[in-house]
N, C-alpha and C positions, 0 to 999 in steps of 0.2 A: 629524428624529430623535424617537423616541417618548419622552415624559417620563412618569415614574411619579408619580402624586399619590394621596394617601391622605386619606380623609374619616372623621374620628373622630366617631361619633354616640353621645351619651349621652341621658339622659332630658330634658335642657333645651336642648341646642344641638348644632350641628355645627361642627367645626373642620377646616379644610382645611390640609393639609401638602403641601409639595413634598419629594420625596426624591431625593437625588443623591449617589452615592458615599459612602453611610453618613451623610449629614447630613440632618436633618429641619428644615425651615423652615416656621413657621406663616404662612399666606398670608391667612387670614380666619376670623372667627368669626361664625357665623350663628345667631341665636336662633330658638327655635321659635315664631315669630310670622309671620302672613301677610305683613306688610310686608318681611320679610327674604327671602322666596322669590325675588322679582325680582332682588334683589342677588346672590343665589346663582346664579341663571341667568346673569346677566351675567358673573360670575366664571368659570363653566364655559365660556361662549362665548369668553372671552379666552384659553383654553388648548385650541385645537382639536386639537392634536397630542399630547394626553395620554391616558393610560389611568388610570381611577379604580378604586379599591377602597374599599369601606366597611367599617370596623371598628366594630361595634356593641357597646356595653356597656349593656344594658337588663335590667330585671328580668323582663320578659315573654318568657321563654325556656323552652320545654318539652322534656323528654327522656323517651323511653320505650324500654325494652329489649324487643326482639322476636326471635323465632326463626322462621325460615322454612325450608322444605325446600331441598335442594340443587338450584338452578336456574342456568341461564345465559342470556345474551342477552336477547331481548325478553321471554321469560317471566318472568325475574327482575325486570326493570325494571317490568313491568306489576304484579306482585305487590307490589313495594315501593311503587309509586304508590298502590295500593289500601290498603295498611296506613297510609301517611301520611294519606290521606283519612279513614280510620277514627279515627285518634288526634287529628288536628289539622284538623278540618273547618273550612273557611272561610279558611285561611291559605295563600297561595301561596308563602310564604317558608319552605320546608322542605328538609331534606336527610337523607340516610341514610349512616351510617358503618359499614362492616363491622368487626366485632370478631373475625373469624376463624370457623373451623368446629369443630363438636364432633368429638370423636375416636372416636365410635362408628361403626358401619357405615353409618348413614344420612347422616352428614356434614351435619347441619343447620347453617345459617349463622346466627350471632348478629349482630344489628343494633342500632345505637343510632339511633333515629329522633329527630330534633330539628326544632324549628320556632320561629320568632319569632311568638308568639301574638298580638301586637298589630300587625298589618300597617299599621293606620292611622297609626301613628307614623312609618312609613317612606314612606307614599304621597306626601306633598308633595315630599320630596327626590327620590324616583324620578321624579315628574312633571317636576321641573326638569331632571333629567338627560336625560329623553326630549325635552323641548322644545329643549334646547341641542344635541341630537345627540351628547352625550358618550358615550364608550366606557366602559361600566361592566363591568369584568372579573368582579366578584363581590361578594357580601356575606358577611362573616365576623363571628365573635363572639370576645370575649375568652375566654369559656369554651372555645371550640374551640381556641384557641392555647396554652392552658396546658401541655398535655402536650408540645407541640413546643418550648416555651421550656425546660422542664426537660431535655429530650433534648439541646438545643443546649448547655446548661450542664453536661452530663455527669452529671446526677443520676439515680439509679435511679428507675424509674417503674413498677415492678411493681404496687404499691398505695401510694398516697400522698395527702396533702392539700396543696393549694396555696392560700395566702392572699396576696392582693395588694390594694393600696390605690389607688384612682382614683375621681375624681368624688365625693368626700366619701362614699364607701361602701367596704365590704369585699367583694371577690369571693372566694367560697369554692367550691372545686371538689374533687370526689373523682375521682381518676384511677386507672384500671387499665390497665396496659401503655401508658400515655401517652394513652389515650382517655378523655374525660370521661364518667363514669357519672352524675354529679349535679353541678349547679352552681346557686348562688343568689347574689343580691346583697343585702347588708344595709346600710341607711343608717347613716351615722356622724355623730353630732351634736357630738362633740368632736374637732376636727381637729388638736389639739396633738399633739406627739410622745408625750407620756405617755398622752393619750387614745387615740391610734392603737395604741400598744403594748398597753394594757390590753384594748382591743377585740379585738386579734388573739388573745390568750390566751382570752378569753371565748368567741369564736366558734369557735375550734378545739375546745373542750370540747363546745359545743352541737352542732357538726357530727358529732362522734364519737358522741354520744348518739343523734342522729337516724339515722345509718347503722346503729348497733346495733339500734335499734328496728325499722328496716325490713329487718333481716336481711341487709344488704349486707356486714357484717363479723361476726366472732365476738365474744362478750362480752369475751374476754381477749386479743384481737388487739392488737398494738402497731403503730401507723402512724407513719411519718415525716411531719413537717409542715414544708413549705418556706414561708418568709416572705421576701418581697422588701422591703428597707428601705434608705433613704438612709444613707450612712456615719455621719452625725450622729445618726441615730435607732437605730443598732444596739445601743448600750449599753442604752437604755431598753427596747427590745424584748426583749433577753436577760433583763433583770431581771423583766419581766412574764411571759414565756413560760418556765416552768420545766418540765423534763422530768418525766413521770409514768410509771406502769406501762403506760399506753395510748398516750401521745403522746411522740414524740421530736422536738424542735424543731431546725431548722437555719435560721439566718439567712443570707440571701444578700445580699451587698453589691451594690446596684443599679449602682454605678459599675464595679465589677469585672465584673459581668454585661454591661454595655454594652461594655466593652473586649473581652471575649471574643466578643461578637457583632459586633465591628467597627462599633459605633455611635459616631459621633464627637460626637453631641449628647448630653451627659451629663444625666441627670435632675436637676432643681433641688431636688426633695424626694423623698419616698417613693412618689410616683405612678409607676405602671408602664406608662402608656399608650405612652410613647415606645419602650420595649422591644418591646411588642407590635406597634406600627406598623412599626418597623424589620424585625422578623421577618416581618411580612406582606409587606413590599417585597422582601425577598431570597428568601423561600421560602414563597409562599402555599400553603395546603392545597388539595388537589384538590377536596374537598367544599366547596360554598358554598351560600347560601340563595336567591340571586336566581333568578327564573324566566327561561326562555329569552327571553320577550318583553322583559324588562328588559335583556338582554344583546345585543339585536339590533345596535345600533350598534357594539358591541365586535367581534362577528363580522365585520361589514362592514369595520371598520378592520383586522382581522387579514388579511382577503383583500386589502385595498388595500395594506397594507404588505408582504404576501407578494409581490404583483405588482411593487411597487417594488423589493423585494429581488431578484427574478428579473431585472428590468430592469437593476439595478445590476450584478448578476453577469454578465449578458450583455455589458454595456458594458465591464466589467473584462476579460472574456474577449477581446472585440474589441480592447481596448487592448493586452493582452498579446500577442495575435497580431500586431497591427501593429508592436509593439516588436520582436518576434522577426524579422519580415520586414525591418524597418529594420536590425537587427543583422546578419542574413544578407547583406543588400545591402552593408552596410559591409564585412563580412568578405570578400565576393567582390571588392569594389573594392580592398581592401588586398592580396588575393592576386594580382589582376591587375596591380597596380602592382609587386608584388614580382617577378612573372614577367617583366614588361617590363624591369625593372631588370636581372634576371639575363640576359635575352636580349641587352640592350645590352652588358653586360659580356662575355658570350661572343663577341659579334660583334667587339668591340674586340680581345679576345685572339686571335681567329682572324686578324683583319687584321694584328695585330702578329707572329704566328707565320708567317703566309703570306708576309710581307715578307722573311723570312729564307730561304725556299725557293729552290733554284737555278732559273734560268730554263730551261725546256724548249722545244724547238723544235716541240712539238706542242701543239695547243690542248686545253682541258679536256675537250671532248666526246670527242675521240679517246682521250685518256688514260682516260676513264671506260669506253669500249668495250673497251679493252685489259684493264683490270682486271676487267671483267665476264667477258671471255673467259677470263682466267686462272682465275677462280673456277669457271667451268664445266668447264675442263680438270681442275682439281683434284678436282672431284666425279666425273669420269669415269675418273680414273687407277686402274690395277689393279696389284696386287702379286703376285708369284709365291709367296706364302707357302703357300697351299693345295697348289699343285703340289709344292713342295719338301718339304712334310710327307709327301705320298704317296710320293715317291721315297725319303725317309728311312726310312719304315717297311719298304719292300721291301729296302733295303740292310741293315737290322737283321736281317731274316730270312735273307738270303743274304750273309754276311760275306765270301765269296770273290769277290764281284763288286766290282770297284774302278772308280770313275769317273775318266776322264781329262778329260772336259769335259762341261758341261751348258749347253745353250742354251735360253733362254725368250723367247718373243715372243707378242704378241697377234695373233690371227688364224690362219687356216689356213696351214700352211707351203706348201701348193700354190698359194695365191692369188698372182697376179702382183703385182709391185711397183707397177705402174701403178695397179692398183686401190687399193692402200693409199695411194698418194699422193693419189689422187682423194678418198679418204675424209677425209684430213687437210685438204685444201682445202675440203671441204664442211662442215667444222666438227665432225666426229665422230672418235672414236678408230678406228684401223684395225682391222678385224676385231673390233670391240668385243664380240662375242658369243661368242668362243672364244679359247683360248690353246694354244700349241704348245710342248712341251718335247722337246728332242732330247738323248738320253743317249748318250755315247760312253765305252766302257770296256773292261775285260778281265776274264776269268774266270781266277782263279789258284788251282788246286787242288793244286799241287805236282807234283814230277817223276814220281811214280808214277801219276798220274791218266790215264785213258784218254780218248779222244775222246768216247766215249759218255757218260762221267761229266761231262765238261765241258759237252756239249750238254744233258744232263739238268738240270744246275745252271742253265744259261742259261734253259731253258724254265720252270723253277720261278720264276725271277726275273721272267720276262715274265708268268706267271700272277698273281703278286702285284700287278703293275701293273694287271692287268685286273679286280681285285676290285671296284674302283669302277666302277659302270655308266656313269658319265659319261665314262669314259676310252675313247678309241678308240686302241688300241695297234697300231703298225705296226713290224714288225722290218725295219729297213733293212739290217743286216748281221749274220749269224750268226757265232759263233766259228769254224765250219767251213763251207766251201762244199759243200753237198750237191747234187750234180747228179742229174738225173733218170736212173734206170737204174743208178746206181752205189751199191753197198752199202758201208756203213761197218762195217769189221770191226776187231776188236781187233788191235792191232799196226799198223794202217794209219798211215801218216805218222808213223812213230816218230821220224823225224828232227826233226819239228816239235812233238812232244808236250811237250817240255820248255819250249817258248816260250809266253808268255801269249797267249791267243786274244782278238783284238779283236772287239767287237760294237758295234752302233749301233741304238738303239730310238727311235722317234718317237711321242710321246703327244699326242693332240689332245683337249682338254677344253672342254665347253660351259660358259660362264660364266653364273651367275645374276645377275639385275639387282641 
């Protein structure tokens, strides 16, 4: 696991801190002497899985405001590098902070160019870091962190002064929109509470006069002044720092600030370095001063831990897949056991029920064939409903036709019985492709009807039966026996005209499958 460690560098010494879950623990103090550097190297070697950040509070820090044309990508980077070289020649510890774009059509970009102008002060420590192969994530400054601190504390940062105490000195910063425009460090010779309070008031007035002289602010502008102080020192600071027409003082309780930042290690005095270190651990600025050569081991560690993370992710994925397969196997086993239990129960119930069945004289195989044959016969069975509907429609049209009998059977009526029996034995329905309907009835027209009228009614009835093309209609018996060469005249057979005339018609229909 990667540990975060912070190195606080002032003008005299370097102090190493371990940060974990909001707690800061001092692990070593290394003086600015040659005999201390091997000890620092050994300390670094003792923490191979750590990433380090340096927080510097030194006086040799330069700031320059610059405006460049609107550029992007490599062109912008090359121009910024050239500008940094022009202003801070000889220092590799440089950075550039964008202050936004001008609102005119050209959209020029405003930059704050910053540098640590005494790189020799950092060289021994950077050499130790390189020798130990320690991962240096970046170099930052207290001046750089001031605006971020006020933002975290919820203070307006449009234009303000920030005064803090650390390392027997006062850090004075002029901030615009949370970005440092100017910063300096003033030595403090009286470190008592009263001495610090008095110096806060004096330096605030001096800084205002300097900014006014440099035309950074207007002569009559009023600036808020934020001062960090220990709870025991707040009363003294308030008495010394009295509001004026140009300065409005706001004293920030360092303990309340620590709680708001979730810093569990409360400052023991008015020193602010613990707040800055904690803020650096939880939210480091994007811009930093270390050259890429100083951060080589950090980049290597990022790649290494990235690969380890991918390996861990792959291992976790494999473990999850294996767990899923084990669960699926267990689920299938449970399902198989449930099915086996259900099958056993059904078999037992079948045996129990079958024991109550009456004993048959035929075996199961014969019984199965019989039932199968029954199913086939049920599929082949035909009903006379279509034929009867046909006859019904004809009777509706000819109500004087009365049926005495109707016969229906499958097959052609002319087919011999032997053939039909053979079909049954062969396993098919007799004449299964046709049906025969025989109609026997009378034509009843009344006593005044003539033979011709009776015959005409009968023929109309027959024609209605022939409407369906599937019907083959054969007149078996007409109401009157018309012999060849004999004319049927009105008045013929008057003795029989009052009697109903019998007829017989046979219809053969083809069946659709």
